[in-house]
C-alpha positions in Angstrom: 0.0 0.0 0.0 1.4 3.4 -0.9 0.8 6.7 0.8 -2.5 7.4 2.5 -5.8 5.9 1.7 -9.1 7.6 2.5 -12.1 5.7 3.7 -15.6 6.9 2.7 -19.1 6.4 4.1 -21.9 6.2 1.5 -25.3 7.5 2.4 -28.5 7.9 0.5 -30.4 11.2 -0.2 -32.0 11.0 3.2 -28.7 10.6 5.1 -29.3 6.9 5.9 -26.1 4.8 5.5 -26.4 2.8 2.3 -23.6 0.3 2.9 -22.5 -1.0 6.3 -18.7 -0.7 6.0 -16.4 2.2 5.2 -15.0 1.8 1.7 -11.9 3.0 -0.1 -12.3 4.9 -3.4 -12.2 1.9 -5.7 -14.8 0.0 -3.6 -17.0 3.1 -3.4 -16.9 3.4 -7.2 -17.8 -0.3 -7.7 -20.7 -0.1 -5.2 -22.2 3.0 -6.7 -21.6 2.0 -10.3 -19.4 5.0 -11.2 -15.7 5.8 -11.8 -13.1 6.7 -9.2 -12.8 10.2 -10.7 -16.6 10.7 -10.1 -16.2 9.6 -6.5 -13.4 12.1 -6.0 -15.4 14.9 -7.5 -18.5 14.0 -5.5 -16.5 14.0 -2.3 -15.0 17.5 -3.1 -18.3 19.0 -4.1 -20.6 17.2 -1.7 -22.6 16.1 -4.7 -24.8 13.2 -5.4 -23.5 10.2 -7.3 -26.0 8.7 -9.8 -28.7 10.9 -8.2 -28.8 8.4 -5.3 -25.7 8.5 -3.1 -23.7 11.0 -1.2 -20.1 10.0 -0.4 -18.6 11.4 2.8 -14.9 11.2 3.7 -14.8 9.4 7.1 -11.4 8.2 8.0 -7.8 8.1 6.8 -5.8 4.9 6.8 -2.1 5.3 7.2 0.4 3.3 5.3 2.9 1.0 7.1 5.8 3.2 6.1 4.1 6.4 7.3 3.0 4.7 10.6 6.6 3.8 11.2 7.9 7.3 10.5 5.3 8.8 12.9 6.2 6.4 15.7 9.9 7.0 15.2 9.4 10.7 15.4 7.3 10.4 18.5 10.0 8.3 20.1 12.7 10.9 19.3 10.7 13.6 21.0 10.0 11.4 24.0 13.7 10.8 24.4 14.5 14.4 23.9 12.0 15.4 26.6 13.4 12.9 29.1 17.0 14.2 28.5 15.8 17.8 28.9 14.1 16.8 32.2 17.3 15.3 33.4 16.2 11.7 33.2 18.1 9.1 31.2 16.6 6.5 29.0 
């Protein structure tokens, strides 16, 4: 998996969730019967897809590489703060 992947919730015109799970862009396109580009445009413009569904960005999955980088950065700051406070670790 490369970079970040967004997850989307698909609701109908009344705001009721149409599909149980959160979906990535490809899955959302398949479920709604449209293209990935249309999904991206619908998310940006808060528009209806096929006059039935509204796609709402819900969550962001992080990639394995990005997770590791964030954890390593947090650990560096933790060690720096411990040294600044006079504690060794």
